[in-house]
ROGUKOL-979358 format. One record per atom (N, C-alpha, C): residue number from 1; residue in three letters; atom name; x, y negated, z. Coordinates in steps of 0.05 Angstrom, whole numbers. Layout:
+-----+------+------+--------+--------+--------+
: pos : code : site :   east :  north :     up :
+-----+------+------+--------+--------+--------+
: NUM :  ALA :   CA :      X :      Y :      Z :
...
+-----+------+------+--------+--------+--------+
***
This chain:
+-----+------+------+--------+--------+--------+
: pos : code : site :   east :  north :     up :
+-----+------+------+--------+--------+--------+
:   1 :  MET :    N :    -82 :   -207 :   -295 :
:   1 :  MET :   CA :    -71 :   -223 :   -274 :
:   1 :  MET :    C :    -55 :   -205 :   -255 :
:   2 :  ALA :    N :    -30 :   -211 :   -250 :
:   2 :  ALA :   CA :    -13 :   -195 :   -233 :
:   2 :  ALA :    C :    -17 :   -202 :   -203 :
:   3 :  MET :    N :     -8 :   -185 :   -186 :
:   3 :  MET :   CA :     -9 :   -188 :   -157 :
:   3 :  MET :    C :     19 :   -192 :   -146 :
:   4 :  ALA :    N :     22 :   -209 :   -126 :
:   4 :  ALA :   CA :     48 :   -212 :   -113 :
:   4 :  ALA :    C :     52 :   -191 :    -92 :
:   5 :  ALA :    N :     76 :   -183 :    -88 :
:   5 :  ALA :   CA :     83 :   -163 :    -68 :
:   5 :  ALA :    C :     73 :   -172 :    -40 :
:   6 :  SER :    N :     76 :   -197 :    -35 :
:   6 :  SER :   CA :     67 :   -208 :     -9 :
:   6 :  SER :    C :     37 :   -204 :     -5 :
:   7 :  GLU :    N :     21 :   -206 :    -26 :
:   7 :  GLU :   CA :     -7 :   -202 :    -24 :
:   7 :  GLU :    C :    -14 :   -173 :    -18 :
:   8 :  ILE :    N :      0 :   -155 :    -31 :
:   8 :  ILE :   CA :     -4 :   -126 :    -25 :
:   8 :  ILE :    C :      2 :   -121 :      4 :
:   9 :  GLU :    N :     25 :   -131 :     13 :
:   9 :  GLU :   CA :     33 :   -127 :     41 :
:   9 :  GLU :    C :     12 :   -138 :     60 :
:  10 :  ALA :    N :      2 :   -162 :     55 :
:  10 :  ALA :   CA :    -17 :   -175 :     72 :
:  10 :  ALA :    C :    -43 :   -159 :     74 :
:  11 :  LEU :    N :    -53 :   -149 :     51 :
:  11 :  LEU :   CA :    -77 :   -133 :     51 :
:  11 :  LEU :    C :    -74 :   -107 :     67 :
:  12 :  ILE :    N :    -51 :    -94 :     64 :
:  12 :  ILE :   CA :    -47 :    -69 :     79 :
:  12 :  ILE :    C :    -45 :    -75 :    109 :
:  13 :  LYS :    N :    -30 :    -97 :    116 :
:  13 :  LYS :   CA :    -27 :   -103 :    145 :
:  13 :  LYS :    C :    -54 :   -113 :    157 :
:  14 :  ALA :    N :    -71 :   -125 :    141 :
:  14 :  ALA :   CA :    -97 :   -133 :    152 :
:  14 :  ALA :    C :   -113 :   -108 :    159 :
:  15 :  ALA :    N :   -111 :    -87 :    144 :
:  15 :  ALA :   CA :   -125 :    -62 :    150 :
:  15 :  ALA :    C :   -111 :    -45 :    171 :
:  16 :  LEU :    N :    -85 :    -46 :    171 :
:  16 :  LEU :   CA :    -69 :    -30 :    190 :
:  16 :  LEU :    C :    -49 :    -48 :    204 :
:  17 :  PRO :    N :    -58 :    -62 :    225 :
:  17 :  PRO :   CA :    -41 :    -83 :    238 :
:  17 :  PRO :    C :    -14 :    -72 :    249 :
:  18 :  ASP :    N :    -13 :    -47 :    256 :
:  18 :  ASP :   CA :     12 :    -36 :    267 :
:  18 :  ASP :    C :     31 :    -27 :    245 :
:  19 :  ALA :    N :     24 :    -28 :    220 :
:  19 :  ALA :   CA :     39 :    -17 :    198 :
:  19 :  ALA :    C :     65 :    -31 :    193 :
:  20 :  ARG :    N :     86 :    -16 :    187 :
:  20 :  ARG :   CA :    111 :    -26 :    176 :
:  20 :  ARG :    C :    107 :    -22 :    146 :
:  21 :  VAL :    N :    109 :    -44 :    131 :
:  21 :  VAL :   CA :    103 :    -43 :    102 :
:  21 :  VAL :    C :    126 :    -54 :     86 :
:  22 :  THR :    N :    135 :    -39 :     66 :
:  22 :  THR :   CA :    156 :    -48 :     48 :
:  22 :  THR :    C :    144 :    -45 :     20 :
:  23 :  VAL :    N :    144 :    -67 :      4 :
:  23 :  VAL :   CA :    134 :    -67 :    -23 :
:  23 :  VAL :    C :    156 :    -76 :    -42 :
:  24 :  GLU :    N :    159 :    -60 :    -63 :
:  24 :  GLU :   CA :    180 :    -66 :    -83 :
:  24 :  GLU :    C :    167 :    -68 :   -111 :
:  25 :  ASP :    N :    174 :    -89 :   -125 :
:  25 :  ASP :   CA :    164 :    -93 :   -153 :
:  25 :  ASP :    C :    183 :    -76 :   -171 :
:  26 :  LEU :    N :    173 :    -54 :   -181 :
:  26 :  LEU :   CA :    190 :    -36 :   -196 :
:  26 :  LEU :    C :    199 :    -46 :   -223 :
:  27 :  ALA :    N :    182 :    -61 :   -237 :
:  27 :  ALA :   CA :    189 :    -69 :   -264 :
:  27 :  ALA :    C :    192 :    -99 :   -267 :
:  28 :  GLY :    N :    188 :   -114 :   -245 :
:  28 :  GLY :   CA :    191 :   -143 :   -246 :
:  28 :  GLY :    C :    168 :   -157 :   -260 :
:  29 :  ASP :    N :    146 :   -142 :   -264 :
:  29 :  ASP :   CA :    123 :   -153 :   -279 :
:  29 :  ASP :    C :     99 :   -159 :   -262 :
:  30 :  GLY :    N :    100 :   -153 :   -236 :
:  30 :  GLY :   CA :     78 :   -158 :   -218 :
:  30 :  GLY :    C :     55 :   -138 :   -222 :
:  31 :  ASP :    N :     60 :   -116 :   -236 :
:  31 :  ASP :   CA :     39 :    -96 :   -241 :
:  31 :  ASP :    C :     47 :    -68 :   -232 :
:  32 :  HIS :    N :     72 :    -63 :   -228 :
:  32 :  HIS :   CA :     82 :    -37 :   -221 :
:  32 :  HIS :    C :     98 :    -38 :   -195 :
:  33 :  TYR :    N :     86 :    -28 :   -173 :
:  33 :  TYR :   CA :     99 :    -30 :   -147 :
:  33 :  TYR :    C :    102 :     -3 :   -134 :
:  34 :  ALA :    N :    121 :     -2 :   -115 :
:  34 :  ALA :   CA :    124 :     21 :    -97 :
:  34 :  ALA :    C :    120 :     10 :    -69 :
:  35 :  ALA :    N :    105 :     23 :    -52 :
:  35 :  ALA :   CA :    101 :     15 :    -25 :
:  35 :  ALA :    C :    107 :     38 :     -6 :
:  36 :  THR :    N :    120 :     31 :     16 :
:  36 :  THR :   CA :    124 :     50 :     38 :
:  36 :  THR :    C :    109 :     39 :     61 :
:  37 :  VAL :    N :     91 :     55 :     73 :
:  37 :  VAL :   CA :     75 :     46 :     95 :
:  37 :  VAL :    C :     77 :     67 :    118 :
:  38 :  VAL :    N :     85 :     57 :    141 :
:  38 :  VAL :   CA :     88 :     74 :    165 :
:  38 :  VAL :    C :     68 :     63 :    185 :
:  39 :  SER :    N :     50 :     80 :    194 :
:  39 :  SER :   CA :     30 :     71 :    213 :
:  39 :  SER :    C :     21 :     95 :    231 :
:  40 :  GLU :    N :     16 :     89 :    256 :
:  40 :  GLU :   CA :      6 :    109 :    275 :
:  40 :  GLU :    C :    -21 :    120 :    265 :
:  41 :  THR :    N :    -36 :    104 :    250 :
:  41 :  THR :   CA :    -62 :    112 :    239 :
:  41 :  THR :    C :    -59 :    138 :    223 :
:  42 :  PHE :    N :    -36 :    143 :    211 :
:  42 :  PHE :   CA :    -33 :    166 :    194 :
:  42 :  PHE :    C :    -26 :    192 :    209 :
:  43 :  ARG :    N :    -21 :    190 :    235 :
:  43 :  ARG :   CA :    -14 :    214 :    250 :
:  43 :  ARG :    C :    -36 :    235 :    248 :
:  44 :  GLY :    N :    -29 :    259 :    238 :
:  44 :  GLY :   CA :    -48 :    281 :    236 :
:  44 :  GLY :    C :    -67 :    279 :    213 :
:  45 :  VAL :    N :    -64 :    258 :    196 :
:  45 :  VAL :   CA :    -82 :    253 :    174 :
:  45 :  VAL :    C :    -69 :    264 :    148 :
:  46 :  PRO :    N :    -84 :    280 :    132 :
:  46 :  PRO :   CA :    -73 :    290 :    107 :
:  46 :  PRO :    C :    -63 :    268 :     89 :
:  47 :  ARG :    N :    -43 :    274 :     73 :
:  47 :  ARG :   CA :    -31 :    254 :     56 :
:  47 :  ARG :    C :    -51 :    241 :     37 :
:  48 :  VAL :    N :    -69 :    257 :     25 :
:  48 :  VAL :   CA :    -89 :    246 :      7 :
:  48 :  VAL :    C :   -106 :    225 :     21 :
:  49 :  ARG :    N :   -114 :    231 :     46 :
:  49 :  ARG :   CA :   -130 :    212 :     61 :
:  49 :  ARG :    C :   -114 :    187 :     68 :
:  50 :  GLN :    N :    -89 :    190 :     74 :
:  50 :  GLN :   CA :    -71 :    167 :     80 :
:  50 :  GLN :    C :    -72 :    148 :     56 :
:  51 :  HIS :    N :    -69 :    159 :     32 :
:  51 :  HIS :   CA :    -68 :    142 :      8 :
:  51 :  HIS :    C :    -96 :    129 :      3 :
:  52 :  GLN :    N :   -117 :    144 :      9 :
:  52 :  GLN :   CA :   -144 :    132 :      7 :
:  52 :  GLN :    C :   -147 :    108 :     25 :
:  53 :  ILE :    N :   -136 :    110 :     49 :
:  53 :  ILE :   CA :   -137 :     87 :     68 :
:  53 :  ILE :    C :   -123 :     63 :     56 :
:  54 :  ILE :    N :   -100 :     67 :     43 :
:  54 :  ILE :   CA :    -86 :     45 :     30 :
:  54 :  ILE :    C :   -102 :     34 :      7 :
:  55 :  TYR :    N :   -113 :     51 :    -10 :
:  55 :  TYR :   CA :   -129 :     41 :    -32 :
:  55 :  TYR :    C :   -153 :     25 :    -22 :
:  56 :  ALA :    N :   -166 :     34 :     -1 :
:  56 :  ALA :   CA :   -188 :     19 :     11 :
:  56 :  ALA :    C :   -179 :     -9 :     21 :
:  57 :  ALA :    N :   -155 :    -10 :     32 :
:  57 :  ALA :   CA :   -144 :    -35 :     42 :
:  57 :  ALA :    C :   -139 :    -55 :     19 :
:  58 :  LEU :    N :   -135 :    -45 :     -5 :
:  58 :  LEU :   CA :   -130 :    -62 :    -28 :
:  58 :  LEU :    C :   -155 :    -73 :    -40 :
:  59 :  ARG :    N :   -178 :    -65 :    -29 :
:  59 :  ARG :   CA :   -204 :    -76 :    -36 :
:  59 :  ARG :    C :   -210 :    -77 :    -66 :
:  60 :  GLY :    N :   -207 :    -55 :    -79 :
:  60 :  GLY :   CA :   -215 :    -52 :   -107 :
:  60 :  GLY :    C :   -196 :    -64 :   -127 :
:  61 :  ARG :    N :   -172 :    -73 :   -118 :
:  61 :  ARG :   CA :   -154 :    -85 :   -137 :
:  61 :  ARG :    C :   -138 :    -65 :   -154 :
:  62 :  MET :    N :   -137 :    -40 :   -145 :
:  62 :  MET :   CA :   -123 :    -19 :   -161 :
:  62 :  MET :    C :   -137 :    -16 :   -187 :
:  63 :  GLY :    N :   -122 :    -15 :   -209 :
:  63 :  GLY :   CA :   -133 :    -12 :   -235 :
:  63 :  GLY :    C :   -141 :    -38 :   -248 :
:  64 :  GLY :    N :   -141 :    -59 :   -233 :
:  64 :  GLY :   CA :   -147 :    -86 :   -243 :
:  64 :  GLY :    C :   -123 :   -104 :   -241 :
:  65 :  GLU :    N :   -122 :   -120 :   -220 :
:  65 :  GLU :   CA :    -99 :   -137 :   -214 :
:  65 :  GLU :    C :    -73 :   -121 :   -210 :
:  66 :  LEU :    N :    -77 :    -98 :   -198 :
:  66 :  LEU :   CA :    -54 :    -81 :   -192 :
:  66 :  LEU :    C :    -55 :    -55 :   -209 :
:  67 :  HIS :    N :    -37 :    -54 :   -228 :
:  67 :  HIS :   CA :    -38 :    -32 :   -247 :
:  67 :  HIS :    C :    -28 :     -5 :   -236 :
:  68 :  ALA :    N :     -5 :     -6 :   -221 :
:  68 :  ALA :   CA :      6 :     19 :   -211 :
:  68 :  ALA :    C :     19 :     15 :   -184 :
:  69 :  LEU :    N :     14 :     34 :   -166 :
:  69 :  LEU :   CA :     26 :     32 :   -140 :
:  69 :  LEU :    C :     34 :     60 :   -131 :
:  70 :  ALA :    N :     61 :     64 :   -129 :
:  70 :  ALA :   CA :     71 :     90 :   -119 :
:  70 :  ALA :    C :     72 :     87 :    -89 :
:  71 :  LEU :    N :     60 :    106 :    -75 :
:  71 :  LEU :   CA :     58 :    105 :    -46 :
:  71 :  LEU :    C :     74 :    126 :    -31 :
:  72 :  GLN :    N :     87 :    118 :    -10 :
:  72 :  GLN :   CA :     98 :    136 :     10 :
:  72 :  GLN :    C :     87 :    128 :     36 :
:  73 :  THR :    N :     72 :    146 :     49 :
:  73 :  THR :   CA :     60 :    140 :     75 :
:  73 :  THR :    C :     68 :    160 :     96 :
:  74 :  SER :    N :     70 :    151 :    121 :
:  74 :  SER :   CA :     76 :    169 :    142 :
:  74 :  SER :    C :     69 :    157 :    169 :
:  75 :  ALA :    N :     69 :    173 :    190 :
:  75 :  ALA :   CA :     67 :    164 :    217 :
:  75 :  ALA :    C :     95 :    159 :    227 :
:  76 :  PRO :    N :     98 :    141 :    247 :
:  76 :  PRO :   CA :    125 :    136 :    258 :
:  76 :  PRO :    C :    137 :    162 :    270 :
:  77 :  GLU :    N :    163 :    164 :    269 :
:  77 :  GLU :   CA :    176 :    187 :    281 :
:  77 :  GLU :    C :    181 :    183 :    310 :
+-----+------+------+--------+--------+--------+
***
């Protein structure tokens, strides 16, 4: 079962209300996405931990409903 880009965005924004989130379906199949997430939460946080925060926001859907997600995360400039 595939996930909609809007669902990915909603889950991330629920966990990080201040986030600017852009989600792109890379293959048009609902399984391979790229997301850019900019949030003050990430300031001073190592990149690996930033990605862990996003994976936690997706509530276990990675590897199941969501096959692949390329992430770019940062704090606002």
